[in-house]
MILOTI-13969 format. One record per residue: residue number from 1; y, z, x of N, C-alpha, C, CB in turn. Coordinates in pm, whole numbers, plus 50000, padded with zeros to 5 digits. Last residue first. Glycine has a CB too. Example, Ala and Ser with C-alpha at 12.3 -4.5 7.8 and 13.67 -1.06 7.14 Angstrom:
<nodes>
(2; (49775; 50708; 51285); (49894; 50714; 51367); (50003; 50787; 51290); (49940; 50572; 51408))
(1; (49431; 50780; 51319); (49550; 50780; 51230); (49670; 50780; 51320); (49553; 50905; 51131))
</nodes>
This chain:
<nodes>
(161; (89546; 25315; 46926); (89498; 25326; 46787); (89346; 25270; 46753); (89601; 25248; 46701))
(160; (89639; 25496; 47199); (89543; 25382; 47167); (89501; 25396; 47026); (89415; 25379; 47260))
(159; (89963; 25564; 47295); (89828; 25599; 47217); (89772; 25494; 47194); (89834; 25669; 47091))
(158; (90057; 25534; 47630); (90078; 25460; 47476); (89961; 25520; 47413); (90072; 25272; 47467))
(157; (90251; 25722; 47858); (90112; 25713; 47787); (90155; 25671; 47654); (90020; 25856; 47783))
(156; (90396; 25712; 48176); (90394; 25691; 48034); (90264; 25680; 47965); (90463; 25579; 48005))
(155; (90484; 25964; 48417); (90391; 25894; 48337); (90399; 25859; 48200); (90294; 25952; 48342))
(154; (90743; 25927; 48652); (90714; 25931; 48486); (90579; 25894; 48456); (90806; 25829; 48399))
(153; (90947; 26037; 48912); (90804; 26001; 48870); (90782; 26042; 48714); (90691; 26084; 48969))
(152; (91226; 25980; 49055); (91169; 26052; 48935); (91052; 25970; 48940); (91256; 26054; 48788))
(151; (91387; 25869; 49284); (91276; 25955; 49307); (91203; 26010; 49170); (91328; 26073; 49392))
(150; (91616; 25776; 49176); (91508; 25673; 49197); (91368; 25770; 49233); (91556; 25556; 49336))
(149; (91799; 25981; 49112); (91690; 25914; 49016); (91582; 25831; 49063); (91751; 25832; 48926))
(148; (91872; 26213; 49286); (91847; 26102; 49329); (91742; 26045; 49225); (91808; 26111; 49470))
(147; (91953; 26450; 49133); (92040; 26421; 49221); (91998; 26272; 49295); (92049; 26543; 49312))
(146; (91730; 26487; 48948); (91878; 26466; 48918); (91979; 26396; 49000); (91930; 26580; 48905))
(145; (91412; 26447; 48936); (91521; 26448; 49031); (91680; 26399; 48983); (91471; 26357; 49141))
(144; (91125; 26528; 48869); (91252; 26523; 48796); (91331; 26550; 48907); (91273; 26621; 48672))
(143; (90788; 26446; 48833); (90889; 26439; 48943); (91032; 26423; 48868); (90855; 26307; 49048))
(142; (90651; 26393; 48588); (90566; 26464; 48691); (90685; 26506; 48813); (90429; 26349; 48753))
(141; (90704; 26403; 48256); (90805; 26401; 48370); (90737; 26472; 48497); (90948; 26481; 48326))
(140; (90546; 26216; 48062); (90516; 26320; 48136); (90591; 26306; 48253); (90381; 26332; 48158))
(139; (90573; 26086; 47739); (90653; 26073; 47882); (90606; 26196; 47938); (90829; 26065; 47879))
(138; (90389; 25933; 47501); (90436; 26053; 47553); (90468; 26002; 47702); (90326; 26179; 47539))
(137; (90375; 25822; 47140); (90404; 25748; 47298); (90439; 25919; 47346); (90579; 25590; 47318))
(136; (90276; 25651; 46871); (90258; 25772; 46954); (90283; 25739; 47075); (90132; 25834; 46950))
(135; (90236; 25417; 46714); (90371; 25479; 46706); (90393; 25601; 46797); (90398; 25521; 46565))
(134; (89994; 25309; 46744); (90054; 25363; 46618); (90149; 25461; 46619); (89964; 25411; 46541))
(133; (89899; 25008; 46903); (89943; 25140; 46914); (90005; 25189; 46755); (90060; 25142; 47041))
(132; (89598; 24859; 47022); (89716; 24855; 46896); (89750; 24984; 46939); (89671; 24838; 46713))
(131; (89433; 24626; 47249); (89463; 24750; 47195); (89586; 24740; 47107); (89481; 24848; 47303))
(130; (89385; 24391; 47406); (89325; 24398; 47278); (89327; 24552; 47219); (89179; 24339; 47292))
(129; (89532; 24352; 47611); (89394; 24403; 47645); (89320; 24423; 47533); (89393; 24527; 47720))
(128; (89756; 24264; 47492); (89694; 24153; 47569); (89561; 24220; 47616); (89790; 24096; 47696))
(127; (89881; 24514; 47403); (89823; 24382; 47329); (89729; 24301; 47373); (89909; 24297; 47307))
(126; (89960; 24600; 47676); (89861; 24662; 47592); (89776; 24570; 47490); (89932; 24765; 47516))
(125; (90114; 24396; 47767); (89987; 24418; 47824); (89911; 24483; 47744); (89988; 24479; 47936))
(124; (90345; 24438; 47566); (90253; 24310; 47574); (90110; 24329; 47648); (90335; 24194; 47656))
(123; (90386; 24702; 47638); (90343; 24674; 47503); (90275; 24539; 47530); (90465; 24671; 47389))
(122; (90511; 24689; 47880); (90375; 24771; 47875); (90302; 24734; 47747); (90400; 24938; 47877))
(121; (90760; 24562; 47896); (90650; 24501; 47966); (90494; 24571; 47913); (90682; 24526; 48135))
(120; (90909; 24729; 47759); (90915; 24586; 47713); (90799; 24529; 47761); (91037; 24506; 47760))
(119; (90873; 24953; 47914); (90805; 24967; 47783); (90789; 24833; 47720); (90882; 25061; 47688))
(118; (91054; 24879; 48116); (90894; 24902; 48142); (90822; 24918; 48012); (90862; 25037; 48232))
(117; (91279; 24872; 47975); (91237; 24739; 48051); (91073; 24759; 48079); (91332; 24717; 48211))
(116; (91327; 25139; 47920); (91314; 25043; 47804); (91244; 24907; 47869); (91474; 25008; 47733))
(115; (91332; 25268; 48180); (91209; 25267; 48115); (91202; 25176; 48006); (91177; 25392; 48073))
(114; (91542; 25289; 48355); (91470; 25148; 48374); (91365; 25182; 48257); (91392; 25111; 48549))
(113; (91669; 25501; 48330); (91729; 25403; 48275); (91634; 25269; 48266); (91853; 25386; 48350))
(112; (91549; 25663; 48523); (91490; 25667; 48367); (91547; 25559; 48274); (91526; 25812; 48292))
(111; (91454; 25535; 48815); (91542; 25596; 48730); (91491; 25575; 48592); (91678; 25547; 48749))
(110; (91093; 25593; 48957); (91250; 25546; 48947); (91316; 25590; 48849); (91273; 25408; 48935))
(109; (90762; 25498; 48892); (90865; 25583; 48983); (91009; 25513; 48978); (90811; 25591; 49152))
(108; (90548; 25541; 48642); (90665; 25456; 48674); (90755; 25563; 48799); (90765; 25419; 48508))
(107; (90204; 25493; 48550); (90304; 25562; 48635); (90418; 25500; 48673); (90255; 25601; 48745))
(106; (90068; 25447; 48263); (90144; 25388; 48371); (90233; 25478; 48399); (90205; 25261; 48348))
(105; (89789; 25451; 48026); (89866; 25523; 48093); (89913; 25457; 48236); (89798; 25644; 48102))
(104; (89702; 25437; 47684); (89716; 25359; 47811); (89811; 25440; 47892); (89770; 25208; 47790))
(103; (89481; 25708; 47560); (89604; 25638; 47580); (89572; 25515; 47701); (89727; 25754; 47627))
(102; (89357; 25948; 47323); (89342; 25859; 47418); (89459; 25739; 47414); (89201; 25809; 47403))
(101; (89401; 26291; 47330); (89499; 26156; 47352); (89438; 26055; 47411); (89621; 26176; 47440))
(100; (89337; 26592; 47164); (89292; 26491; 47274); (89379; 26351; 47237); (89109; 26462; 47268))
(99; (89606; 26773; 47010); (89461; 26716; 47027); (89433; 26617; 47157); (89427; 26629; 46893))
(98; (89786; 27059; 47109); (89798; 26912; 47089); (89658; 26883; 47108); (89899; 26829; 47190))
(97; (89927; 27337; 46959); (89793; 27300; 47039); (89787; 27135; 47012); (89637; 27392; 46972))
(96; (90222; 27506; 46994); (90149; 27397; 46917); (90044; 27354; 47005); (90239; 27274; 46875))
(95; (90488; 27733; 46933); (90369; 27690; 46994); (90293; 27579; 46901); (90280; 27818; 47021))
(94; (90846; 27673; 46918); (90722; 27725; 46850); (90607; 27682; 46958); (90697; 27654; 46687))
(93; (91185; 27809; 46955); (91089; 27749; 46992); (90959; 27778; 46924); (91086; 27765; 47111))
(92; (91351; 28030; 46920); (91399; 27897; 46917); (91308; 27798; 46928); (91485; 27877; 47007))
(91; (91166; 28274; 47085); (91276; 28240; 47026); (91340; 28079; 47053); (91365; 28348; 47068))
(90; (90812; 28300; 47036); (90928; 28272; 47099); (91051; 28270; 47014); (90913; 28153; 47163))
(89; (90586; 28604; 47015); (90671; 28503; 46961); (90793; 28423; 47015); (90712; 28556; 46869))
(88; (90388; 28603; 47301); (90472; 28664; 47213); (90533; 28544; 47133); (90577; 28756; 47286))
(87; (90195; 28310; 47385); (90213; 28479; 47399); (90286; 28497; 47289); (90293; 28549; 47536))
(86; (89916; 28062; 47403); (90059; 28122; 47338); (90058; 28282; 47373); (90066; 28099; 47149))
(85; (89819; 27939; 47743); (89814; 28008; 47609); (89914; 28063; 47572); (89730; 28097; 47595))
(84; (89921; 27787; 47943); (89751; 27819; 47926); (89754; 27884; 47825); (89665; 27902; 48036))
(83; (90172; 27527; 47841); (90105; 27637; 47890); (89965; 27679; 47881); (90160; 27721; 47850))
(82; (90368; 27242; 47874); (90233; 27287; 47853); (90206; 27436; 47928); (90134; 27169; 47912))
(81; (90659; 27207; 47686); (90618; 27275; 47819); (90461; 27309; 47799); (90715; 27422; 47853))
(80; (90799; 26942; 47531); (90690; 27032; 47515); (90664; 27073; 47669); (90557; 26960; 47436))
(79; (90964; 26808; 47258); (90992; 26822; 47392); (90915; 26949; 47414); (91146; 26825; 47429))
(78; (90923; 26582; 47009); (90883; 26703; 47072); (90900; 26718; 47235); (90740; 26720; 47036))
(77; (91061; 26388; 46764); (91065; 26404; 46899); (91026; 26561; 46935); (91209; 26360; 46948))
(76; (91001; 26140; 46507); (90986; 26290; 46543); (91003; 26284; 46715); (90817; 26360; 46486))
(75; (91257; 25917; 46456); (91115; 25939; 46477); (91126; 26090; 46516); (91041; 25836; 46593))
(74; (91443; 25638; 46300); (91439; 25789; 46332); (91297; 25824; 46334); (91518; 25882; 46224))
(73; (91595; 25341; 46442); (91469; 25412; 46369); (91467; 25555; 46416); (91318; 25340; 46405))
(72; (91797; 25224; 46543); (91823; 25284; 46440); (91711; 25389; 46367); (91861; 25184; 46367))
(71; (91664; 25085; 46765); (91743; 25197; 46779); (91786; 25261; 46646); (91857; 25160; 46858))
(70; (91322; 25045; 46774); (91433; 25002; 46686); (91550; 25105; 46715); (91388; 25001; 46524))
(69; (91100; 25138; 46906); (91162; 25060; 46966); (91309; 25003; 46917); (91076; 24979; 46979))
(68; (90935; 25303; 46734); (90902; 25183; 46728); (90998; 25065; 46825); (90903; 25164; 46583))
(67; (90797; 25628; 46691); (90871; 25544; 46763); (90854; 25420; 46767); (90872; 25571; 46863))
(66; (90620; 25802; 46578); (90691; 25713; 46477); (90819; 25623; 46561); (90759; 25820; 46346))
(65; (90667; 26058; 46805); (90576; 26022; 46693); (90656; 25916; 46588); (90529; 26167; 46613))
(64; (90685; 26158; 47118); (90716; 26065; 47037); (90631; 26039; 46947); (90744; 25970; 47092))
(63; (90721; 26396; 47366); (90589; 26333; 47283); (90684; 26240; 47154); (90460; 26492; 47199))
(62; (90769; 26482; 47689); (90848; 26432; 47554); (90746; 26349; 47486); (90993; 26337; 47583))
(61; (90686; 26725; 47884); (90647; 26604; 47842); (90749; 26602; 47692); (90464; 26596; 47827))
(60; (90683; 26929; 48206); (90737; 26890; 48080); (90693; 26760; 48024); (90876; 26888; 48090))
(59; (90368; 26978; 48373); (90514; 26933; 48363); (90576; 26911; 48239); (90533; 26818; 48426))
(58; (90162; 27258; 48354); (90207; 27125; 48376); (90340; 27110; 48351); (90140; 27034; 48302))
(57; (90139; 27536; 48238); (90006; 27445; 48296); (90034; 27306; 48302); (89872; 27453; 48202))
(56; (90277; 27825; 48298); (90290; 27707; 48257); (90170; 27625; 48360); (90453; 27663; 48268))
(55; (90222; 28152; 48142); (90180; 28051; 48261); (90183; 27897; 48237); (90032; 28082; 48303))
(54; (90489; 28351; 48011); (90357; 28268; 48014); (90345; 28173; 48133); (90344; 28182; 47885))
(53; (90676; 28547; 47981); (90572; 28564; 48109); (90447; 28477; 48085); (90519; 28729; 48130))
(52; (90892; 28523; 47849); (90774; 28565; 47802); (90665; 28589; 47861); (90744; 28505; 47734))
(51; (91091; 28407; 48004); (91108; 28564; 47964); (90976; 28598; 47902); (91238; 28597; 47852))
(50; (90977; 28188; 48106); (90971; 28304; 48217); (91014; 28434; 48122); (91093; 28276; 48365))
(49; (90997; 28036; 47866); (90851; 28065; 47915); (90849; 28183; 48023); (90784; 27927; 47983))
(48; (91249; 28025; 47831); (91177; 28094; 47748); (91044; 28138; 47780); (91174; 28031; 47649))
(47; (91320; 27894; 48094); (91379; 27996; 48052); (91304; 28082; 47948); (91493; 27953; 48011))
(46; (91180; 27641; 48010); (91145; 27725; 48123); (91193; 27866; 48120); (91192; 27666; 48242))
(45; (91326; 27558; 47778); (91173; 27624; 47766); (91139; 27677; 47893); (91051; 27517; 47725))
(44; (91580; 27521; 47911); (91569; 27641; 47791); (91413; 27669; 47783); (91634; 27585; 47619))
(43; (91535; 27289; 48068); (91577; 27424; 48114); (91560; 27523; 47999); (91726; 27423; 48166))
(42; (91476; 27115; 47838); (91397; 27167; 47940); (91407; 27294; 48033); (91394; 27081; 48008))
(41; (91709; 27112; 47716); (91599; 27153; 47621); (91483; 27193; 47748); (91547; 27011; 47496))
(40; (91917; 27000; 47893); (91944; 27147; 47836); (91793; 27200; 47773); (92078; 27141; 47701))
(39; (91868; 26722; 47974); (91854; 26852; 48072); (91838; 26981; 48004); (91981; 26870; 48164))
(38; (91835; 26545; 47728); (91771; 26546; 47871); (91753; 26668; 47962); (91845; 26461; 47948))
(37; (91943; 26555; 47504); (91817; 26665; 47508); (91769; 26646; 47639); (91688; 26641; 47394))
(36; (92113; 26347; 47443); (92195; 26474; 47442); (92078; 26602; 47462); (92289; 26485; 47285))
(35; (91980; 26128; 47458); (92036; 26180; 47590); (92091; 26313; 47578); (92145; 26090; 47645))
(34; (91869; 26028; 47230); (91785; 26104; 47329); (91867; 26171; 47449); (91679; 26006; 47389))
(33; (92024; 25907; 47069); (92041; 26019; 47070); (91967; 26130; 47151); (92039; 26031; 46967))
(32; (91942; 25609; 47046); (92052; 25659; 47118); (92091; 25799; 47107); (92154; 25588; 47085))
(31; (91668; 25670; 46914); (91647; 25626; 47067); (91816; 25645; 47138); (91579; 25432; 47074))
(30; (91698; 25941; 46718); (91682; 25803; 46740); (91691; 25760; 46886); (91779; 25732; 46661))
(29; (91522; 26236; 46570); (91606; 26174; 46662); (91605; 26023; 46652); (91569; 26215; 46793))
(28; (91405; 26569; 46486); (91437; 26397; 46440); (91520; 26337; 46517); (91504; 26368; 46300))
(27; (91248; 26818; 46684); (91350; 26750; 46610); (91326; 26609; 46576); (91468; 26757; 46681))
(26; (91116; 27069; 46855); (91067; 26979; 46774); (91211; 26919; 46710); (90957; 27046; 46669))
(25; (90978; 27229; 47148); (91111; 27201; 47080); (91089; 27058; 46976); (91237; 27173; 47212))
(24; (90695; 27452; 47240); (90768; 27309; 47178); (90916; 27324; 47129); (90683; 27253; 47040))
(23; (90467; 27499; 47469); (90582; 27570; 47411); (90678; 27460; 47357); (90654; 27667; 47520))
(22; (90127; 27417; 47408); (90272; 27376; 47447); (90367; 27480; 47392); (90314; 27228; 47388))
(21; (89800; 27358; 47483); (89897; 27428; 47440); (89998; 27402; 47485); (89885; 27533; 47448))
(20; (89581; 27055; 47493); (89641; 27152; 47556); (89750; 27235; 47459); (89701; 27089; 47678))
(19; (89308; 26820; 47527); (89386; 26899; 47447); (89464; 27007; 47524); (89302; 26957; 47348))
(18; (89327; 26567; 47748); (89257; 26675; 47716); (89344; 26755; 47616); (89219; 26749; 47840))
(17; (89361; 26214; 47752); (89435; 26338; 47792); (89349; 26440; 47696); (89618; 26334; 47761))
(16; (89143; 25964; 47838); (89170; 26050; 47737); (89238; 26176; 47818); (89034; 26083; 47650))
(15; (89286; 25613; 47968); (89217; 25755; 47963); (89225; 25845; 47843); (89271; 25835; 48067))
(14; (89343; 25318; 48107); (89284; 25408; 47980); (89211; 25539; 48001); (89181; 25327; 47902))
(13; (89580; 25238; 48313); (89453; 25327; 48311); (89445; 25361; 48175); (89455; 25460; 48403))
(12; (89750; 24995; 48521); (89729; 25036; 48396); (89593; 25113; 48392); (89735; 24919; 48306))
(11; (89752; 24861; 48755); (89851; 24990; 48741); (89815; 25056; 48621); (90013; 24955; 48733))
(10; (89612; 24650; 48730); (89549; 24736; 48780); (89623; 24864; 48815); (89492; 24681; 48872))
(9; (89809; 24470; 48599); (89679; 24537; 48518); (89615; 24628; 48603); (89564; 24431; 48471))
(8; (90147; 24541; 48673); (90006; 24452; 48723); (89914; 24544; 48641); (89959; 24447; 48920))
(7; (90400; 24406; 48488); (90313; 24528; 48505); (90179; 24469; 48542); (90304; 24624; 48368))
(6; (90735; 24299; 48544); (90566; 24268; 48514); (90526; 24420; 48556); (90472; 24119; 48633))
(5; (91046; 24218; 48394); (90963; 24317; 48463); (90820; 24283; 48441); (90992; 24460; 48417))
(4; (91246; 24095; 48289); (91157; 24018; 48369); (91031; 24123; 48433); (91253; 23943; 48492))
(3; (91287; 24151; 47932); (91281; 24186; 48073); (91199; 24093; 48162); (91227; 24320; 48085))
(2; (91504; 24177; 47644); (91404; 24106; 47719); (91383; 24163; 47877); (91449; 23953; 47717))
(1; (91519; 24369; 47363); (91575; 24366; 47512); (91450; 24275; 47580); (91596; 24545; 47592))
</nodes>
């Protein structure tokens, strides 16, 4: 996909995300399959966290491992709800502690259907800054607005290899 999207260099931030524990849903997926998980998995994570009286410690994240932009490529998808600490055994989910994550961060405000164009602009910017990616990407859903998608705020984190 080509895009006219431009990313201002001052909108990019290199940072290290601290380790955290999460309540996780894990699957194998391709890019065209992602829409099946948009609403239900996050709702189920919040329901399970409430059932277990877990303290939520941040917004839902989608963590991709082995993603490369090819629609036919299968990769690992983890949908994660950060929590303060693991509790009783969850039903249908697991606990996982995520290691520190050094990344290029960019915050996108707007509809999620714009994200592919944003990624098309981010990766050349990343390479232009002298960095490489190893196929690990995170999307942190800071604001989710299904009624007015233009209000969505998503932090994109591209792992720096």
